[in-house]
FIVEX-949459 format. One record per residue (C-alpha): residue in three letters; x, y negated, z. Coordinates in pm, whole numbers, plus 32768, in hexadecimal, padded with zeros to 4 digits. Layout:
BEGIN
["ALA", [X, Y, Z]]
...
! end
This chain:
BEGIN
["MET", [E2F6, 703E, 6ED5]]
["PRO", [E2FA, 7109, 6D40]]
["ARG", [E1E0, 70A0, 6C79]]
["PRO", [E129, 71C3, 6C2A]]
["THR", [E143, 7250, 6ABB]]
["LYS", [E01E, 724C, 699D]]
["ASP", [E00A, 73E1, 69F4]]
["GLU", [E014, 7399, 6B6A]]
["LYS", [DEFA, 72B3, 6B33]]
["LYS", [DE24, 73B9, 6A64]]
["ALA", [DE58, 74D5, 6B4C]]
["ALA", [DDAA, 73C4, 6C71]]
["ALA", [DC91, 736E, 6BA4]]
["GLY", [DC6C, 74C2, 6B2A]]
["ASN", [DC5A, 750B, 6CC6]]
["ARG", [DB81, 73EF, 6D05]]
["ALA", [DA8A, 7468, 6BF1]]
["SER", [DA5F, 75F2, 6C91]]
["MET", [DA48, 753C, 6DD2]]
["PRO", [D8C7, 7576, 6E50]]
["VAL", [D847, 740A, 6E80]]
["ASP", [D6EE, 73AE, 6F69]]
["THR", [D6BA, 7262, 6EB1]]
["ARG", [D539, 7231, 6F80]]
["THR", [D5FD, 727C, 70EE]]
["ASP", [D6FB, 718A, 7073]]
["THR", [D61A, 707B, 7019]]
["ALA", [D531, 70BD, 716E]]
["GLU", [D631, 708A, 7246]]
["TYR", [D6C2, 6F46, 719A]]
["PHE", [D568, 6EC0, 71B1]]
["ASN", [D539, 6F4E, 7308]]
["LYS", [D661, 6E7C, 736F]]
["LEU", [D5E7, 6D39, 72A7]]
["ARG", [D4B3, 6D48, 732D]]
["ARG", [D551, 6D34, 74B1]]
["ARG", [D62E, 6C47, 7455]]
["LEU", [D561, 6B65, 73B3]]
["LYS", [D443, 6B8C, 74C7]]
["LEU", [D543, 6B55, 75DF]]
["GLY", [D5DA, 6A12, 74EC]]
["LEU", [D48F, 698E, 74A7]]
["LEU", [D408, 69A9, 760E]]
["ALA", [D52E, 690C, 76B2]]
["ALA", [D525, 67CF, 75AD]]
["PHE", [D3E6, 67A6, 7628]]
["SER", [D3EB, 67E6, 7771]]
["LEU", [D558, 673E, 77D7]]
["PRO", [D4F5, 65EF, 776B]]
["VAL", [D3A1, 65FB, 782A]]
["ALA", [D41F, 6689, 793D]]
["ALA", [D539, 655D, 7947]]
["LEU", [D40B, 6478, 7941]]
["ALA", [D34D, 653A, 7A49]]
["VAL", [D487, 650A, 7B49]]
["TYR", [D4BF, 63AC, 7B01]]
["PHE", [D36F, 6322, 7B1A]]
["HIS", [D354, 6418, 7C81]]
["PHE", [D473, 6340, 7D0A]]
["GLN", [D3A7, 6203, 7C6F]]
["PHE", [D24B, 6255, 7CF7]]
["ASN", [D2BC, 6237, 7E87]]
["PRO", [D30F, 60AA, 7E56]]
["THR", [D1EB, 609B, 7D76]]
["LEU", [D105, 6154, 7E62]]
["ARG", [D15B, 608F, 7F79]]
["GLU", [D14A, 5F30, 7EC4]]
["THR", [CFDF, 5F8F, 7E49]]
["GLY", [CF5A, 6007, 7FA6]]
["LYS", [CFDE, 5ECA, 802A]]
["LEU", [CF2C, 5DD9, 7F24]]
["HIS", [CDE0, 5EA1, 7F82]]
["LEU", [CE1B, 5E8D, 80E8]]
["ALA", [CE63, 5D02, 80AD]]
["SER", [CD27, 5CE3, 7FC9]]
["LEU", [CC50, 5D6C, 80C6]]
["ALA", [CCE6, 5C7E, 81EC]]
["GLU", [CCB4, 5B67, 80DC]]
["SER", [CB6C, 5BDA, 80CB]]
["GLN", [CB0A, 5BDA, 8240]]
["ARG", [CBDB, 5A98, 828B]]
["ASN", [CAE0, 59E3, 818F]]
["THR", [C9A3, 5A96, 8213]]
["VAL", [CA1F, 5A22, 8397]]
["ASP", [CA76, 58D7, 831F]]
["LEU", [C8F9, 58B9, 8281]]
["PHE", [C86F, 595E, 83B7]]
["LEU", [C934, 5830, 848E]]
["GLN", [C8BA, 5714, 8383]]
["GLU", [C748, 5781, 83BD]]
["ARG", [C73E, 576C, 850D]]
["VAL", [C7F7, 561C, 8521]]
["THR", [C6BA, 55DF, 8417]]
["ASN", [C5C0, 5656, 851C]]
["ILE", [C653, 555D, 85F7]]
["PHE", [C689, 544C, 8541]]
["SER", [C4FB, 545A, 84E9]]
["LEU", [C478, 5416, 8655]]
["PHE", [C50A, 5290, 862D]]
["HIS", [C433, 5278, 84F2]]
["GLY", [C2F2, 530C, 8578]]
["THR", [C199, 5233, 8588]]
["GLU", [C1A0, 5278, 86F8]]
["PHE", [C329, 5226, 8733]]
["THR", [C329, 5115, 886A]]
["LEU", [C479, 509D, 891B]]
["ASP", [C3C6, 512D, 8A4C]]
["PRO", [C345, 524F, 8A23]]
["SER", [C275, 530F, 8AE0]]
["GLN", [C283, 5491, 8B80]]
["GLN", [C161, 54E2, 8A6A]]
["GLN", [C20A, 542B, 8939]]
["MET", [C34E, 54E6, 89C6]]
["ASP", [C296, 564C, 8A0E]]
["ARG", [C20F, 5613, 8888]]
["TYR", [C393, 55BD, 880B]]
["LEU", [C428, 56FC, 889F]]
["GLN", [C2F0, 57EB, 8831]]
["GLY", [C325, 5759, 86B5]]
["LEU", [C49F, 57A0, 86C5]]
["ARG", [C46B, 58E5, 8750]]
["GLN", [C373, 5952, 8615]]
["THR", [C47D, 5913, 8548]]
["SER", [C58C, 59B7, 8611]]
["ASP", [C571, 5A86, 874D]]
["ALA", [C6DB, 5A4D, 878E]]
["PHE", [C676, 5916, 87FF]]
["ILE", [C674, 58D5, 89A6]]
["ASP", [C617, 5793, 89F8]]
["VAL", [C5F3, 5616, 8966]]
["GLY", [C653, 54EB, 8A00]]
["PHE", [C662, 5387, 89A2]]
["CYS", [C777, 5274, 8A34]]
["ASN", [C794, 50FA, 8A2E]]
["SER", [C8AA, 5030, 89CF]]
["GLU", [C92F, 5054, 8B26]]
["GLY", [C92A, 51E1, 8B0B]]
["VAL", [C824, 521F, 8BF6]]
["GLN", [C725, 5312, 8BA5]]
["ILE", [C5E6, 5277, 8BA6]]
["GLY", [C50E, 5394, 8B01]]
["TYR", [C537, 550C, 8B55]]
["ALA", [C465, 562F, 8AF8]]
["GLY", [C4F9, 578A, 8B60]]
["PRO", [C539, 58A4, 8C4F]]
["PHE", [C628, 57B0, 8D2A]]
["PRO", [C57A, 5680, 8D9F]]
["ASP", [C656, 55EC, 8E6F]]
["LEU", [C714, 559A, 8D40]]
["TYR", [C618, 546A, 8D2C]]
["GLY", [C6B8, 532E, 8D7F]]
["LYS", [C842, 53D5, 8D50]]
["ASP", [C939, 52DC, 8CFC]]
["TYR", [CA02, 5399, 8B91]]
["SER", [CACF, 524C, 8B88]]
["SER", [CC16, 5320, 8BE9]]
["GLU", [CBB4, 5447, 8B0B]]
["ASP", [CC90, 547B, 89EE]]
["TRP", [CB6A, 549E, 8903]]
["PHE", [CADF, 537D, 8940]]
["GLY", [CC20, 52B4, 8900]]
["SER", [CC60, 5375, 87D3]]
["VAL", [CAF7, 5336, 8735]]
["LEU", [CB20, 519F, 876E]]
["GLU", [CC82, 51A0, 86C6]]
["ARG", [CC0F, 528A, 85AE]]
["ASP", [CB95, 51D6, 845A]]
["THR", [CAD6, 5321, 8416]]
["ASN", [C9FF, 52BF, 853C]]
["TYR", [C9E5, 5410, 85B6]]
["HIS", [CAED, 5517, 8693]]
["VAL", [CABD, 5680, 86D9]]
["SER", [CB8F, 56A8, 881A]]
["ASP", [CC4F, 581E, 8864]]
["VAL", [CBB3, 58F3, 8922]]
["TYR", [CBC4, 5893, 8AA8]]
["LEU", [CB2B, 58B1, 8C0B]]
["GLY", [CAD3, 5746, 8C4E]]
["PHE", [C9D8, 56FA, 8D8B]]
["ARG", [C91E, 5826, 8D54]]
["LYS", [CA3C, 5915, 8D69]]
["LYS", [C9DF, 59FB, 8C69]]
["PRO", [CA89, 59F7, 8B00]]
["HIS", [C9D5, 5959, 8A07]]
["PHE", [CA4C, 5847, 88E8]]
["THR", [C9A2, 56EF, 889E]]
["ILE", [C91C, 5643, 8764]]
["ALA", [C909, 54D6, 8792]]
["VAL", [C887, 53C5, 8681]]
["LYS", [C8BB, 5253, 86AD]]
["GLN", [C793, 5161, 864C]]
["LEU", [C7C7, 4FD3, 864A]]
["ILE", [C6AF, 4F11, 86AE]]
["ASP", [C69E, 4D9B, 86E9]]
["THR", [C82B, 4DBE, 86B6]]
["LYS", [C833, 4EB0, 87FA]]
["PRO", [C8A0, 5029, 87EC]]
["TYR", [C7A8, 5133, 8834]]
["VAL", [C81E, 5294, 885B]]
["MET", [C731, 53C5, 8820]]
["ARG", [C7A0, 54FC, 8896]]
["ALA", [C770, 5670, 88A3]]
["THR", [C804, 578B, 890A]]
["LEU", [C84D, 58EF, 8871]]
["ASP", [C85F, 5A61, 8908]]
["PRO", [C9A0, 5B05, 8879]]
["ASP", [C929, 5C4C, 888C]]
["LYS", [C7DE, 5BE7, 87DB]]
["PHE", [C8F0, 5B53, 86CA]]
["TYR", [C9C1, 5CA0, 86E2]]
["MET", [C875, 5D4F, 8679]]
["PHE", [C850, 5C9F, 8530]]
["LEU", [C9CF, 5CB9, 84F0]]
["ARG", [C9CA, 5E12, 854A]]
["ASN", [C889, 5E4B, 8420]]
["ILE", [C94E, 5D8F, 82F0]]
["SER", [CA78, 5E7D, 8355]]
["ARG", [CA3D, 5F7C, 8251]]
["GLY", [CB03, 6081, 8208]]
["LYS", [CB98, 61CB, 8280]]
["GLY", [CC42, 61A2, 83CC]]
["VAL", [CC6D, 6024, 8399]]
["ASP", [CC3C, 5F31, 84AC]]
["SER", [CC76, 5DBF, 84DD]]
["VAL", [CCBA, 5CB3, 8617]]
["LEU", [CCE6, 5B46, 8633]]
["VAL", [CE28, 5AC5, 86E9]]
["ASN", [CE77, 594A, 872C]]
["THR", [CFA6, 5887, 86D7]]
["GLU", [D03D, 591E, 8842]]
["GLY", [CFDB, 5A78, 87C4]]
["TYR", [CEB9, 5AAB, 88DB]]
["TYR", [CDA4, 5B8D, 8865]]
["GLN", [CC53, 5AB6, 8806]]
["VAL", [CBA6, 5BC8, 87AB]]
["VAL", [CBFE, 5D41, 87CE]]
["ALA", [CB74, 5E6C, 87E1]]
["PRO", [CB61, 5EFB, 8912]]
["ASP", [CC1B, 6033, 88FD]]
["ARG", [CD4B, 5F65, 8824]]
["GLY", [CD85, 5E2D, 893A]]
["ALA", [CCF6, 5D62, 8A40]]
["LEU", [CC5A, 5BFC, 89ED]]
["LEU", [CD81, 5AF5, 8A63]]
["GLY", [CE73, 5C12, 8A3B]]
["LYS", [CF9F, 5BFC, 8985]]
["THR", [CFCA, 5CA6, 881A]]
["THR", [D105, 5D94, 8817]]
["TYR", [D11A, 5D1C, 86BC]]
["MET", [D126, 5BA5, 864D]]
["PRO", [D13A, 5B74, 84DB]]
["PRO", [D257, 5A51, 845B]]
["GLY", [D1FD, 58FA, 8403]]
["SER", [D0E0, 5854, 844F]]
["GLU", [D02A, 583A, 830E]]
["GLY", [D001, 5918, 81F2]]
["PHE", [CFD8, 5A7E, 81A4]]
["GLY", [D0B4, 5B96, 81BF]]
["VAL", [D09C, 5D56, 81DE]]
["GLU", [D1CC, 5E21, 82AF]]
["GLU", [D1EB, 5F74, 8301]]
["ILE", [D1E2, 5F88, 848D]]
["SER", [D21C, 60AA, 855F]]
["ALA", [D127, 60C5, 86B1]]
["ASN", [D125, 61F3, 878C]]
["GLY", [D1D8, 62D6, 8681]]
["THR", [D0D8, 629C, 859B]]
["SER", [D164, 61AA, 842E]]
["ILE", [D06C, 60A9, 841E]]
["LEU", [D028, 5FA9, 82EE]]
["VAL", [CFBD, 5E65, 8367]]
["ALA", [CF39, 5D28, 82A6]]
["TYR", [CF21, 5BD1, 832D]]
["ILE", [CE9B, 5A93, 82D4]]
["TRP", [CE5F, 5943, 835C]]
["LEU", [CCF4, 58BD, 8383]]
["LYS", [CCB8, 5782, 831B]]
["GLU", [CBAF, 5709, 83FF]]
["THR", [CC74, 5760, 8533]]
["PRO", [CDB6, 57A0, 8566]]
["TRP", [CD86, 58F5, 858B]]
["ILE", [CE4C, 5A23, 84E2]]
["LEU", [CD7A, 5B43, 846F]]
["MET", [CE45, 5C84, 8467]]
["VAL", [CDC0, 5DD5, 83BB]]
["ARG", [CE69, 5F12, 83DC]]
["GLN", [CE25, 6070, 835F]]
["PRO", [CF08, 6196, 837E]]
["LEU", [CFD4, 61D6, 827A]]
["ASP", [CF57, 6311, 820D]]
["MET", [CE09, 62D0, 81EB]]
["ALA", [CE59, 6171, 814D]]
["TYR", [CF25, 623F, 8038]]
["ALA", [CE3A, 6350, 8038]]
["GLU", [CD6D, 62DA, 7F01]]
["ILE", [CEB3, 6281, 7E3F]]
["TYR", [CF26, 6401, 7EA2]]
["ARG", [CDEA, 646D, 7DED]]
["ALA", [CE2A, 63D8, 7CB3]]
["ARG", [CF45, 644B, 7CA6]]
["THR", [CF06, 6595, 7CD5]]
["ILE", [CDEB, 6593, 7BC2]]
["MET", [CF02, 64DD, 7AF9]]
["ILE", [CFFC, 65E3, 7B2D]]
["ALA", [CF07, 670D, 7AED]]
["SER", [CE75, 667C, 79C1]]
["THR", [CFEE, 6653, 793B]]
["ALA", [D054, 67A6, 7985]]
["ALA", [CF15, 6848, 78CC]]
["ILE", [CF48, 6778, 7783]]
["MET", [D0B1, 67DA, 77BB]]
["ALA", [D046, 694E, 77CE]]
["VAL", [CF44, 6928, 76AA]]
["ILE", [D06D, 6872, 75BA]]
["GLY", [D172, 69A4, 7634]]
["LEU", [D06A, 6AC2, 75DE]]
["LEU", [D016, 6A2D, 748F]]
["VAL", [D1AE, 6A15, 7452]]
["TRP", [D1BA, 6B74, 7497]]
["MET", [D098, 6C03, 73EE]]
["MET", [D125, 6B1D, 72C1]]
["THR", [D277, 6BB7, 72D3]]
["ASP", [D1FB, 6D17, 72C0]]
["ARG", [D11C, 6CC0, 71B0]]
["LEU", [D25D, 6C1F, 70DD]]
["LEU", [D34C, 6D39, 714A]]
["LYS", [D231, 6E58, 70EF]]
["GLY", [D1FC, 6DCB, 6FA1]]
["ALA", [D366, 6D94, 6F6A]]
["GLN", [D39C, 6F00, 6F9E]]
["ALA", [D29F, 6F7D, 6EF1]]
["THR", [D2F5, 6E93, 6DA4]]
["ALA", [D485, 6EAD, 6DD0]]
["GLU", [D4BA, 6F54, 6C81]]
["SER", [D3C9, 6E53, 6BDE]]
["TYR", [D457, 6D12, 6B51]]
["GLU", [D2EF, 6C5A, 6B4F]]
["LYS", [D2A2, 6CC9, 6C98]]
["LEU", [D3FD, 6C5D, 6D41]]
["GLN", [D3C5, 6B05, 6C8E]]
["SER", [D290, 6B0B, 6D3D]]
["GLU", [D2FA, 6B89, 6E85]]
["LEU", [D421, 6A73, 6E84]]
["ILE", [D337, 695D, 6E3E]]
["HIS", [D2A2, 69BD, 6FA3]]
["ALA", [D3CE, 69E2, 7013]]
["SER", [D40F, 6850, 6FD0]]
["LYS", [D2B4, 6802, 7091]]
["MET", [D303, 68C4, 71C5]]
["ALA", [D479, 6822, 71C8]]
["SER", [D383, 66D7, 71B6]]
["VAL", [D290, 6772, 72B9]]
["GLY", [D3BC, 6795, 73B1]]
["GLU", [D461, 664A, 7371]]
["LEU", [D326, 65A6, 73A9]]
["ALA", [D2BE, 6691, 74CB]]
["ALA", [D362, 6596, 75F6]]
["GLY", [D2C4, 6450, 7544]]
["ILE", [D142, 64FA, 7510]]
["ALA", [D161, 6574, 7674]]
["HIS", [D19F, 63E7, 76CF]]
["GLU", [D082, 6382, 7621]]
["ILE", [CF96, 646D, 7696]]
["ASN", [D02A, 63F5, 77F9]]
["ASN", [CF88, 6274, 77A1]]
["PRO", [CE42, 62E6, 7736]]
["LEU", [CE1D, 63AA, 7878]]
["ALA", [CE8D, 6283, 796F]]
["SER", [CDA9, 6175, 78AA]]
["VAL", [CC95, 627B, 7912]]
["VAL", [CD21, 62AE, 7A64]]
["ALA", [CD2A, 613D, 7AA2]]
["THR", [CBEC, 60E2, 7A06]]
["THR", [CB2E, 61D3, 7AD2]]
["GLY", [CBDC, 611C, 7BE5]]
["VAL", [CB43, 5FE5, 7B93]]
["ILE", [C9EC, 6086, 7B62]]
["LYS", [CA07, 60F4, 7CE5]]
["ASP", [CA90, 5FC6, 7D4B]]
["LEU", [C94F, 5F1B, 7C97]]
["PHE", [C86B, 5FEE, 7D82]]
["ASP", [C8F0, 5FC7, 7EBE]]
["PRO", [C862, 5ECF, 7F9F]]
["GLU", [C9D0, 5E71, 8045]]
["PHE", [CA3A, 5DAD, 7F0C]]
["ASN", [C905, 5CF9, 7EFF]]
["LEU", [C943, 5CE8, 7D78]]
["GLN", [C805, 5CA8, 7C8F]]
["TRP", [C7CA, 5D4C, 7B79]]
["THR", [C6DE, 5D9F, 7A60]]
["PRO", [C663, 5E9F, 7981]]
["GLU", [C748, 5DE6, 788E]]
["THR", [C86A, 5E08, 7936]]
["ILE", [C83E, 5F95, 7968]]
["ARG", [C7F8, 5FAE, 7816]]
["GLU", [C942, 5EFB, 77B7]]
["GLU", [CA16, 5FC8, 78CE]]
["LEU", [C96F, 6125, 7831]]
["ALA", [C9D2, 60A3, 7696]]
["ASN", [CB4A, 6083, 774F]]
["ILE", [CB10, 61E3, 77A8]]
["ASP", [CA82, 6242, 765D]]
["LYS", [CBAE, 61AD, 75C1]]
["ALA", [CCB1, 6254, 7682]]
["VAL", [CC0C, 63B0, 7656]]
["PHE", [CBFD, 638C, 74D8]]
["ARG", [CD58, 6324, 74E4]]
["ALA", [CDBA, 646F, 7584]]
["ARG", [CD01, 652A, 74BA]]
["GLY", [CD80, 6495, 7367]]
["ILE", [CEEF, 64C2, 73DB]]
["THR", [CEB8, 6666, 7427]]
["GLN", [CDE5, 6654, 72D5]]
["THR", [CF26, 65C7, 7216]]
["LEU", [D00D, 66BC, 72E4]]
["LEU", [CF0F, 67CC, 7251]]
["LYS", [CF29, 673F, 70EB]]
["PHE", [D084, 6762, 70F0]]
["SER", [D0CB, 68BA, 718A]]
["ARG", [CF95, 696D, 70B3]]
["ARG", [D00A, 6A10, 6F74]]
["ASN", [CEE1, 69F6, 6E80]]
["PRO", [CEFD, 6A6F, 6D0E]]
["PRO", [CF23, 697B, 6BEB]]
["ARG", [CDE3, 68C1, 6BB6]]
["MET", [CDF9, 67CB, 6A92]]
["VAL", [CCC8, 6680, 6AC9]]
["LEU", [CCDF, 6530, 6A3A]]
["GLY", [CDAB, 6463, 6B47]]
["ASN", [CE1C, 6318, 6BA2]]
["LEU", [CF90, 62E3, 6BD9]]
["ASN", [CF84, 61B5, 6C7E]]
["ARG", [CE77, 6243, 6D6A]]
["ILE", [CF45, 6375, 6D81]]
["LEU", [D0B4, 62A3, 6DFB]]
["ASP", [CFE3, 61CC, 6EED]]
["GLU", [CF82, 6340, 6FB1]]
["VAL", [D0E4, 639F, 6F8F]]
["VAL", [D18E, 624E, 7032]]
["GLY", [D03A, 6212, 7119]]
["GLY", [D07E, 6222, 726B]]
["LEU", [D164, 6303, 7337]]
["LYS", [D268, 62B6, 71ED]]
["GLU", [D21E, 612E, 71C4]]
["GLN", [D26B, 6108, 735B]]
["GLU", [D39A, 6200, 733D]]
["PHE", [D41D, 60FE, 7244]]
["GLN", [D3ED, 5FA7, 72FB]]
["VAL", [D47E, 605C, 7429]]
["SER", [D5A1, 6093, 7357]]
["ASN", [D5AA, 5F3F, 72EA]]
["ILE", [D557, 5FAC, 7184]]
["GLU", [D44E, 5ED1, 70BA]]
["LEU", [D361, 5F82, 6FED]]
["VAL", [D2E9, 5EC7, 6EA8]]
["ARG", [D1BA, 5F1D, 6DF2]]
["ASP", [D1CD, 5EB2, 6C56]]
["TYR", [D099, 5F79, 6BE6]]
["ALA", [D004, 5F45, 6A97]]
["PRO", [CE9A, 5ED6, 6A9E]]
["GLY", [CDB7, 5FB4, 69BA]]
["LEU", [CE92, 60DF, 6996]]
["PRO", [CDE4, 61FA, 690A]]
["GLU", [CDB9, 6331, 69B0]]
["ILE", [CE73, 646F, 691F]]
["PRO", [CE15, 65FA, 6976]]
["ILE", [CF0E, 662A, 6A9F]]
["ASP", [CF1C, 670B, 6BA1]]
["ALA", [CF2B, 661E, 6CE7]]
["ASP", [CFBB, 66EB, 6DFD]]
["GLN", [D0F6, 6760, 6D20]]
["ILE", [D111, 6601, 6C82]]
["SER", [D10B, 657F, 6DE4]]
["GLN", [D208, 667F, 6E4C]]
["VAL", [D2EB, 65C6, 6D49]]
["PHE", [D2CD, 6486, 6D8F]]
["LEU", [D303, 64B6, 6F16]]
["ASN", [D473, 6568, 6EA9]]
["LEU", [D496, 6438, 6DC0]]
["ILE", [D45C, 6343, 6EDF]]
["ASN", [D500, 6429, 6FDF]]
["ASN", [D63C, 63FD, 6F18]]
["ALA", [D625, 6283, 6EEE]]
["GLY", [D614, 6255, 704F]]
["ASP", [D70B, 6330, 7088]]
["ALA", [D7FF, 6271, 6F8A]]
["ILE", [D7DD, 612F, 705C]]
["ASP", [D8CF, 60E9, 715A]]
["GLY", [D85C, 5FDA, 7256]]
["ALA", [D734, 5EFC, 71B9]]
["GLY", [D68E, 5F03, 707B]]
["THR", [D590, 5F28, 6F70]]
["ILE", [D4F2, 6042, 6EBF]]
["THR", [D3F3, 5FD0, 6DBF]]
["LEU", [D2E7, 608D, 6D1C]]
["SER", [D289, 6037, 6BC2]]
["THR", [D198, 60B3, 6AD5]]
["ARG", [D14F, 605C, 696A]]
["ARG", [D09C, 60C1, 681D]]
["ASP", [D1A4, 60D9, 66EE]]
["GLY", [D0F2, 6130, 65CD]]
["SER", [D06A, 629B, 65D1]]
["SER", [D10A, 62D3, 6717]]
["VAL", [D0FF, 6274, 6886]]
["ARG", [D22F, 6235, 6943]]
["VAL", [D26D, 625C, 6AD8]]
["THR", [D3B9, 6190, 6B57]]
["VAL", [D459, 61D7, 6CB0]]
["THR", [D580, 60A0, 6CD5]]
["ASP", [D66F, 60A2, 6DDB]]
["THR", [D771, 5FA0, 6E6D]]
["GLY", [D843, 60B2, 6EC0]]
["VAL", [D9AB, 6140, 6E93]]
["GLY", [D976, 61AE, 6D46]]
["MET", [DA06, 62D5, 6C86]]
["THR", [DB34, 62E5, 6B73]]
["SER", [DAF6, 63B3, 6A20]]
["GLU", [DB91, 6501, 6A96]]
["VAL", [DA84, 6502, 6BE8]]
["MET", [D986, 6486, 6AD3]]
["GLN", [D9B9, 65C3, 6A01]]
["GLN", [D99B, 66B2, 6B33]]
["VAL", [D864, 6612, 6BFA]]
["PHE", [D760, 66E8, 6B46]]
["LEU", [D858, 6847, 6B80]]
["PRO", [D7C3, 6934, 6CD5]]
["PHE", [D86A, 6901, 6E03]]
["TYR", [D942, 67EC, 6D76]]
["THR", [D928, 66E1, 6E90]]
["THR", [DA17, 65B5, 6EE1]]
["LYS", [D9A1, 65B2, 703C]]
["GLU", [DA33, 6619, 7191]]
["VAL", [DA25, 677C, 7201]]
["GLY", [D8B8, 679E, 7295]]
["LYS", [D83B, 666C, 71F7]]
["GLY", [D7B1, 6709, 70A9]]
["THR", [D77B, 6857, 6FEC]]
["GLY", [D7CD, 67FD, 6E8F]]
["LEU", [D67E, 6857, 6E28]]
["GLY", [D596, 6724, 6E29]]
["LEU", [D5F6, 66B0, 6CCE]]
["SER", [D5FE, 680A, 6C19]]
["VAL", [D498, 6870, 6C9E]]
["SER", [D41F, 66F0, 6C50]]
["SER", [D4E6, 6724, 6AF8]]
["SER", [D41E, 6894, 6ABE]]
["ILE", [D2E7, 67FF, 6B4B]]
["VAL", [D2CB, 66D0, 6A5D]]
["GLU", [D34B, 6795, 694C]]
["SER", [D23D, 689E, 6984]]
["LEU", [D12E, 67AD, 696A]]
["GLY", [D1B7, 671E, 67E4]]
["GLY", [D271, 65F8, 687C]]
["ARG", [D3F3, 658F, 68CD]]
["ILE", [D4C5, 64E5, 69BB]]
["GLU", [D5A0, 63DB, 6933]]
["VAL", [D6EA, 635F, 6A57]]
["GLN", [D7B6, 6221, 6A30]]
["SER", [D89E, 61C6, 6B26]]
["MET", [DA02, 60F2, 6B69]]
["PRO", [DADB, 6128, 6C8F]]
["GLY", [DA86, 5FF9, 6D90]]
["ALA", [D947, 5F7F, 6CEC]]
["GLY", [D835, 607D, 6D14]]
["SER", [D799, 617B, 6C58]]
["SER", [D650, 61A7, 6BAD]]
["PHE", [D594, 631E, 6B6D]]
["THR", [D47A, 62D4, 6A95]]
["VAL", [D36B, 63DC, 6A37]]
["VAL", [D2CC, 63F3, 68CF]]
["PHE", [D192, 6474, 686E]]
["PRO", [D0B3, 6461, 673E]]
["VAL", [CF68, 63C0, 674B]]
["ASN", [CEE5, 650C, 6680]]
["GLN", [CF7F, 661B, 6746]]
["PRO", [CFAC, 677C, 6681]]
["GLU", [CF6E, 68AB, 6766]]
["PRO", [D02C, 68DF, 689B]]
["VAL", [D18B, 699E, 6823]]
["GLU", [D195, 6AFE, 68C4]]
["ASN", [D2FA, 6B49, 6973]]
["GLU", [D36A, 6C68, 68D1]]
! end
């Protein structure tokens, strides 16, 4: 295709000059498109990582939920087991004490046996009767509602043989019918007198034992039963089964504890089982799954609602800041000074977009801490867990909540600080402190995750200089971000400050890939970048250089391929008035 001649070019230029051009309309259309794209881009950059995390934690939550529900029911079963064992130990102690009473004789009278029974019933209404057997197993003393048991020979009964053989000197039998043809169980204790064994026995009512077990089975939908090694009910609710009936579910093993999900009559049930220490019975505590997991589901709902609210606030903030940014850019598009301010603010908003996912994650952590701590406080006040607490314990838990809340507030204030556009404000500032504020919190954690070590080499007693803390913070953040991007894998970023005569020097050194001399000559040019497409705008160093020069300083750079780079910001101690952009 032939090139146009000079005359043709002049004619075309003249035609263009004579055409009416509405630059305001073009600018408004451009900024409207830019506004839509920037809003969608920032919201996508913020929302997609959070959405991915939400999906991940959703699929991870169910196993965690089941495990938490199982641990809770197992803890309840262990607490009940300890209470039942203690009940049986107390009954054994009550019977043992009869041997050591002042009126004990080897030939007790009926009145004496009646007093024994009265004393036992004062300790527990579960006692039915009491009997005293000689070494041959003959009951030579009895008090209770079955007087024909006096003189009975128990030598062939399992409980009698067991108590004589056991080293513990006592035995708790299974529930059985016996001579009276009614369900009961026996606690027998042995005492050697003149080398001969004598046995004091007492029987207990399983129904009264069930009432005791029901009183300690606290919890919505929770019920408990006791079965022996063969799976026969020893204590059971009347609507659950019959005494000495066979259970439909028998836990595995003969000791220890566990939790399983089973199905009964079409209903999913969580069952925790644990063996007693005082007798070979197993305690089973069961609860419908929907009730067992109700509190956890409620906690998850609160966390989701709180996270959604925070995401909505941050999204609204991003939306409003974007509108503010582009309106100001549109109004000052023809002014270099105002355009420079807009570029600085655009860089801040880019930082907000990069940190949005991390900020959301950081805010979730203190929220989770608050929910967990409130759960601990609820457990402390819950009589089911029988936990010991003091006002100091509560204050410590409340202090943890305060710490998490203030941590979340600090993260939000950091976001507002970096997204708010403020006019230049020259005040005396300490560069060591400003550096710490820039790298503290999220940025330092980001480097730790990336296996990048952050080294602080600050000069003590560094003089304060008149500076705009917000703008110089943006400069330091850009330099530190670039240093992190230059490191592929593990590495080190060193922040150093020095007093050099009449100047203060702040150096950011990295162990990254370094730069050639050709690249160093162009790093401060607007829109020049060595990063991949979509990874950088090429404005960071240009904006940073303009900020430093406007504040009376300069940026020096040293680098070598493969040996890392150093960017040094130099400010005079006694600075002149800030330079106005032309």
